[in-house]
C-alpha positions in Angstrom: 33.2 -1.3 -6.8 33.5 2.3 -5.8 30.0 3.3 -6.9 26.5 3.4 -5.5 24.8 1.0 -7.9 21.4 1.5 -6.4 21.6 5.2 -7.1 22.5 5.0 -10.8 20.1 5.6 -13.6 19.5 2.6 -15.9 21.4 4.2 -18.8 24.4 5.1 -16.5 24.3 1.5 -15.2 24.2 0.2 -18.7 27.3 2.3 -19.7 29.2 1.1 -16.6 28.4 -2.5 -17.5 29.3 -1.9 -21.2 32.6 -0.3 -20.2 33.3 -3.1 -17.6 33.6 -0.5 -14.8 31.2 -2.8 -13.0 30.1 -6.4 -13.6 26.7 -7.9 -13.8 27.5 -9.9 -10.7 28.3 -6.7 -8.8 25.0 -5.2 -10.0 23.0 -8.3 -9.0 24.7 -8.5 -5.6 24.0 -4.9 -4.9 20.4 -5.2 -6.1 19.8 -8.2 -3.8 21.4 -6.4 -0.9 19.2 -3.4 -1.4 16.1 -5.6 -1.6 17.1 -7.4 1.6 17.6 -4.0 3.3 14.4 -2.2 2.4 11.8 -4.5 0.8 10.6 -5.9 4.2 9.3 -2.4 5.1 7.5 -1.6 1.8 6.7 -5.0 0.2 7.2 -3.9 -3.4 9.2 -6.9 -4.9 7.3 -10.2 -4.8 8.1 -13.7 -6.1 11.8 -13.0 -5.8 13.9 -15.7 -7.4 16.6 -17.7 -5.7 19.7 -15.6 -5.1 22.2 -18.3 -6.3 20.3 -18.7 -9.6 20.3 -14.9 -10.1 24.0 -14.7 -9.4 24.6 -17.5 -11.9 22.5 -15.7 -14.5 24.5 -12.5 -13.9 27.8 -14.4 -14.3 26.5 -15.8 -17.6 25.8 -12.2 -18.7 29.3 -11.2 -17.8 30.7 -14.0 -19.9 28.5 -13.4 -23.0 28.3 -10.8 -25.7 25.9 -8.0 -24.7 22.4 -8.4 -26.2 21.3 -4.8 -25.8 21.3 -1.8 -23.5 19.6 -3.7 -20.7 22.2 -6.5 -20.7 22.9 -7.5 -17.1 20.4 -5.1 -15.6 18.0 -6.6 -13.0 14.3 -6.0 -13.6 11.1 -7.1 -11.8 8.0 -7.4 -14.0 4.6 -6.1 -12.9 2.6 -9.1 -11.6 -0.2 -8.8 -14.2 2.2 -9.6 -17.0 3.9 -12.9 -17.9 7.6 -13.6 -17.7 8.4 -17.2 -18.5 9.3 -19.3 -15.4 7.9 -16.7 -13.0 4.5 -16.7 -11.2 1.8 -14.5 -12.6 -0.5 -14.2 -9.6 -2.2 -11.0 -10.6 -2.7 -10.5 -6.9 -5.4 -13.3 -6.8 -5.5 -16.5 -4.8 -6.9 -18.1 -8.0 -3.5 -17.8 -9.7 -1.1 -17.7 -6.8 0.8 -20.8 -8.1 0.4 -20.1 -11.8 3.8 -20.2 -13.5 4.1 -18.4 -16.9 5.1 -20.7 -19.8 6.0 -17.8 -22.1 6.8 -14.1 -22.0 4.3 -11.5 -22.9 5.2 -9.6 -26.1 6.8 -6.5 -24.4 8.5 -8.8 -21.8 10.1 -10.8 -24.6 11.5 -7.5 -26.0 13.0 -6.6 -22.6 14.6 -10.1 -22.3 16.0 -9.8 -25.8 17.6 -6.5 -24.8 19.4 -8.3 -22.0 17.3 -7.7 -18.9 17.6 -10.3 -16.0 14.2 -10.9 -14.4 14.6 -11.2 -10.7 10.9 -11.4 -9.7 7.6 -9.5 -9.9 6.3 -6.2 -8.6 3.2 -6.1 -6.4 -0.3 -5.0 -7.7 -3.9 -4.9 -6.5 -6.0 -7.9 -7.4 -6.1 -8.0 -11.2 -4.7 -4.5 -11.2 -8.1 -2.9 -10.2 -7.9 0.2 -8.0 -5.0 2.5 -7.3 -4.0 0.7 -4.0 -1.6 -2.2 -4.4 -3.0 -4.6 -1.8 -4.1 -8.2 -2.5 -4.7 -11.5 -0.6 -1.6 -13.2 -1.9 1.2 -10.7 -0.9 -0.5 -8.0 1.1 -0.1 -4.3 0.8 2.8 -2.3 -0.8 3.6 0.7 1.4 4.8 4.2 0.4 8.5 4.6 1.2 7.9 8.3 2.2 5.5 7.2 4.9 4.9 3.4 5.3 1.5 4.1 6.9 0.4 5.4 3.5 -0.5 3.6 0.3 1.9 3.5 -2.6 -0.9 3.7 -5.1 -1.4 1.4 -8.0 -1.8 -0.6 -9.9 1.9 -0.2 -10.6 2.6 0.5 -6.9 5.3 -2.2 -6.5 7.1 -0.9 -9.6 7.1 2.7 -8.4 8.3 1.8 -4.9 11.0 -0.4 -6.3 12.3 2.6 -8.3 12.0 5.1 -5.5 13.9 3.0 -3.1 16.7 2.0 -5.5 15.7 -1.7 -5.7 15.2 -1.2 -9.4 16.7 1.3 -11.9 13.9 1.0 -14.4 10.5 -0.8 -14.4 7.5 -1.7 -16.6 4.0 -0.6 -15.6 0.6 -0.7 -17.1 -2.2 1.9 -17.2 -6.0 1.5 -17.7 -7.1 4.2 -15.3 -4.0 6.0 -14.1 -2.1 2.9 -13.0 1.2 4.4 -14.3 0.5 8.0 -13.4 -1.1 7.9 -10.0 1.6 5.8 -8.2 4.4 7.6 -10.1 3.2 10.9 -8.6 2.8 9.4 -5.1 6.3 7.9 -5.1 8.3 10.8 -6.7 9.2 9.0 -9.9 8.2 9.2 -13.6 5.6 7.2 -15.4 4.5 7.3 -19.1 1.2 6.0 -20.4 2.1 5.8 -24.1 -0.2 6.5 -27.0 -2.5 3.5 -27.1 -1.0 0.6 -29.2 2.5 2.1 -29.5 3.3 -0.7 -27.0 1.0 -3.3 -28.6 -1.2 -5.4 -26.2 -1.0 -9.1 -26.2 -2.3 -10.6 -29.5 -4.9 -12.7 -27.7 -8.7 -12.6 -27.4 -10.3 -9.5 -28.9 -7.8 -7.1 -30.5 -10.2 -4.7 -32.2 -12.8 -3.4 -29.7 -11.0 -2.7 -26.4 -8.7 0.3 -26.5 -8.1 1.2 -22.8 -5.2 -0.7 -21.3 -1.5 -0.2 -22.2 1.9 -1.2 -20.8 4.5 1.6 -20.5 7.8 2.6 -18.9 8.6 3.9 -15.4 11.9 5.3 -14.2 13.7 7.9 -12.0 14.7 9.9 -15.1 12.8 10.6 -18.3 15.9 9.6 -20.3 15.7 6.0 -18.8 12.0 6.1 -19.5 12.6 7.0 -23.2 15.1 4.2 -23.5 12.7 1.7 -22.1 9.8 2.9 -24.2 12.0 2.4 -27.3 12.6 -1.2 -26.3 8.9 -2.0 -25.5 7.4 -0.2 -28.5 6.9 -1.1 -32.1 4.3 -2.9 -34.2 3.5 -6.6 -34.1 1.9 -8.2 -37.2 -0.6 -10.0 -35.1 -2.1 -6.8 -33.7 -4.3 -4.7 -35.9 -3.7 -1.3 -34.3 0.0 -1.3 -33.7 2.1 1.3 -35.3 5.7 2.5 -35.5 7.2 5.9 -34.8 10.6 7.4 -34.4 12.6 6.5 -31.3 12.1 8.7 -28.4 15.6 8.7 -26.8 17.3 10.5 -29.7 14.8 13.3 -29.4 15.0 13.7 -25.6 17.2 16.8 -25.6 16.4 20.2 -26.9 14.5 21.7 -24.0 10.9 22.8 -23.7 11.0 26.4 -24.9 8.0 27.4 -27.0 5.7 24.6 -25.8 2.2 25.7 -24.9 0.4 24.1 -21.9 -3.3 24.3 -21.1 -4.0 23.9 -17.4 -7.2 22.0 -16.8 -6.8 21.8 -13.0 -9.9 20.4 -11.4 -12.0 20.5 -14.6 -13.7 23.8 -13.8 -14.4 22.8 -10.2 -16.1 19.5 -11.1 -13.4 17.3 -9.5 -12.9 17.2 -5.8 -9.3 17.8 -4.7 -7.6 17.5 -1.4 -6.4 20.9 -0.1 -3.0 21.8 -1.5 -3.0 19.5 -4.5 -3.9 22.2 -7.0 -1.7 24.8 -5.4 1.4 22.5 -5.6 0.7 21.7 -9.2 0.2 25.4 -10.0 3.6 26.2 -8.4 5.2 23.5 -10.6 3.6 24.9 -13.7 5.0 28.3 -12.7 8.4 26.8 -12.6 7.9 25.3 -16.0 7.3 28.8 -17.3 11.0 29.4 -16.4 11.8 26.8 -19.1 10.2 28.9 -21.8 6.9 27.2 -21.6 3.7 29.2 -21.7 0.9 28.1 -19.4 -2.8 29.2 -19.7 -5.8 28.2 -17.6 -8.6 26.3 -19.4 -12.2 26.0 -18.7 -13.7 22.5 -18.6 -13.8 21.6 -22.3 -16.3 18.7 -22.0 -19.2 17.5 -19.8 -17.7 15.8 -16.8 -20.7 13.5 -16.3 -20.8 12.3 -19.9 -17.1 11.5 -19.8 -17.5 9.5 -16.5 -20.5 7.6 -17.8 -18.7 6.7 -21.0 -15.6 5.6 -19.1 -17.5 3.4 -16.6 -19.4 1.7 -19.4 -16.5 1.0 -21.7 -14.2 -0.1 -18.8 -16.8 -2.5 -17.3 -17.7 -3.8 -20.7 -14.0 -4.6 -21.4 -13.5 -6.2 -18.0 -16.6 -8.3 -18.2 -15.6 -9.5 -21.7 -12.2 -10.7 -20.4 -13.2 -12.1 -17.0 -16.8 -13.2 -17.0 -15.8 -16.8 -17.1 -14.3 -16.5 -13.6 -17.5 -14.9 -12.3 -19.6 -17.7 -13.8 -17.9 -20.3 -11.7 -19.2 -19.9 -8.1 -16.0 -21.4 -6.5 -13.9 -18.9 -8.4 -16.3 -16.0 -7.9 -15.9 -16.4 -4.1 -12.2 -15.5 -4.5 -12.8 -12.3 -6.4 -12.9 -9.1 -4.5 -15.7 -6.5 -4.5 -14.0 -4.3 -7.1 -13.7 -7.2 -9.6 -17.3 -8.4 -9.1 -18.6 -4.9 -9.4 -16.9 -4.4 -12.7 -18.1 -7.7 -14.1 -21.7 -7.3 -12.9 -21.8 -3.8 -14.3 -20.4 -5.0 -17.7 -22.8 -7.9 -17.9 -25.8 -5.6 -17.4 -24.9 -3.5 -20.5 -26.7 -3.7 -23.8 -25.0 -3.3 -27.2 -26.6 0.2 -27.5 -25.2 1.2 -24.1 -21.8 0.5 -25.4 -22.5 2.2 -28.7 -23.7 5.4 -26.9 -20.5 5.4 -24.7 -18.3 5.1 -27.7 -20.1 8.0 -29.4 -19.3 10.1 -26.3 -15.7 8.9 -26.5 -15.6 9.9 -30.2 -17.0 13.4 -29.4 -14.4 13.9 -26.7 -11.7 12.9 -29.1 -12.8 15.6 -31.5 -12.9 18.2 -28.8 -9.5 17.2 -27.6 -8.1 17.5 -31.1 -9.3 21.1 -31.3 -7.6 21.8 -28.0 -4.3 20.6 -29.4 -4.7 23.1 -32.2 -4.1 25.7 -29.4 -1.9 23.8 -27.0 0.9 21.2 -27.2 0.1 19.8 -23.8 -2.9 19.6 -21.4 -2.0 19.5 -17.7 -3.8 18.1 -14.6 -2.7 16.7 -11.3 -1.8 13.0 -11.4 -4.1 12.4 -8.4 -7.0 14.2 -6.6 -5.7 13.4 -3.1 -2.6 12.8 -1.1 -1.7 9.1 -0.4 -4.3 7.7 1.9 -4.0 5.3 4.9 -2.7 1.9 3.8 -5.3 0.2 5.9 -8.2 1.6 3.7 -9.5 -0.4 0.8 -10.4 2.8 -1.1 -11.3 6.4 -0.2 -14.9 7.2 0.5 -14.6 11.0 0.1 -12.3 13.7 -1.0 -12.4 17.1 0.7 -15.9 16.2 2.1 -17.3 15.1 -1.3 -18.5 11.5 -1.3 -17.1 9.0 -3.8 -19.9 6.8 -5.3 -17.7 4.0 -6.7 -14.4 2.3 -5.7 -12.6 4.3 -8.4 -14.4 7.6 -8.5 -11.5 9.2 -6.6 -9.2 8.6 -9.6 -11.5 10.4 -12.1 -8.8 13.0 -12.9 -7.0 10.4 -15.1 -9.8 9.4 -17.5 -9.5 12.3 -20.0 -6.4 10.7 -21.4 -7.3 7.1 -20.9 -10.6 7.2 -22.6 -9.2 8.2 -26.0 -5.8 6.7 -25.8 -3.7 9.8 -25.5 -0.1 9.7 -24.2 0.3 11.1 -20.7 3.5 11.4 -18.6 3.4 11.9 -14.8 6.3 14.1 -13.5 7.1 14.8 -9.9 5.6 18.1 -8.8 7.0 18.3 -5.2 5.7 17.5 -1.7 2.8 18.7 0.4 -0.3 17.8 2.3 -0.5 16.9 6.0 2.1 14.2 5.8 4.5 16.0 3.4 4.0 13.4 0.6 4.9 13.5 -3.1 2.4 14.6 -5.8 2.7 14.4 -9.5 1.5 16.4 -12.5 0.2 14.6 -15.6 1.1 16.1 -19.0 -1.1 15.0 -21.8 -0.3 15.2 -25.5 -2.0 14.4 -28.8 -1.7 10.9 -30.2 1.9 10.1 -31.2 3.4 13.0 -29.2 5.2 10.6 -26.7 8.7 11.9 -27.7 7.6 15.5 -27.2 6.2 14.7 -23.7 9.4 13.0 -22.8 11.5 16.0 -24.0 9.4 18.3 -21.8 9.7 15.8 -18.8 13.5 15.8 -19.4 13.8 19.5 -19.3 11.7 19.5 -16.1 14.0 16.9 -14.6 17.1 18.8 -15.5 15.6 21.8 -13.7 14.3 20.0 -10.6 15.5 16.4 -10.2 12.9 15.7 -7.5 13.9 12.0 -7.3 17.5 13.0 -6.7 16.6 15.9 -4.4 14.1 14.0 -2.2 14.8 10.3 -2.2 12.9 8.3 0.5 14.8 8.0 3.8 14.4 4.2 4.2 
């Protein structure tokens, strides 16, 4: 073959397949060999399909007219989403043997573009908590130090990318599940503007506006291509919208963009030593791209944001999962985090939810005024370095106690609460274990293409994934 398939970007791989410089069979064989070599150490790819069946599907791709830019490219779908014929365990013993009978909406779009689904990527139980460990498959480990967590809930996807088992991957993000693990694994993750990638048209489609699927990759260019495939309105979803494709806008550089540096929210957010310093250095390098960076004071009350976030998140989770909790046999198989969210959500009154939504609305107005001054708001993608994989969740950061299982992820909620797009870009390495850290770049609604353009300029200047791949 004469090329390192596992090191190619998805778009370069697509071009090689299109030009027949490599076959889909070659790509599948190389992918399966890479998984065989490294997945045992990191546990990122789960529910891997039979190799002979995958080779046969690759041969069929070689013999057919290309469907789209993903034609013949292996993908593993995050194990909270449905891909027809594959298990959707969601990391729960309750659903370990559940086989999807249809694709979720965005998965059907990936399949239509030619992707070959090889299996799933590992997650925490039901995707709760940024630590991809569950009773079905165990823990996903960080490829830069396998004694550390990979983060989550898109931990398996990020590790698959970082180790070359995948060239591109889907993720999802309620509370940083694309951004936190992207930063901790030296790859890119985009939380799109909410509803640009429409949620499944099932259950309530009006009230709950927190979770979204999004793209992950080793390059912003690949991420833009994947976003363009996943995005677009669906007539069954009331909030979906259309916007111009991102990949054609990826070039042009970052000169003239204005970044407001929010850091630790005016000292309110605990940070591990070195996190802010590393991100500040990265922002200094961005200045070399023609970007201006200014520090910002905390623009909104931290406690009000957190209370609104916890209320709306728990209300959403209880609305979707209370039936499991109501069944004692099923409740016994739910972990502490899931039960905490459901119990908290069930305790809320309608006026509790209303008050939280008013706070969310107030924060949206304040953020809108900030975007009159800045194009981008910046914060670290995590408040701490990757922690011990044996922990369930961190109890403190820099000596400050964490009062919930997810308080240590508070840095991500400013974007999540109001549906803003946010891209996590690699910021470099640091901390006591020399681990990766990310920087989240947040834009106004609909500014996804601009954020990807900034990320692409940053990638051209640094290429952290290429400069520091994991030695595994």
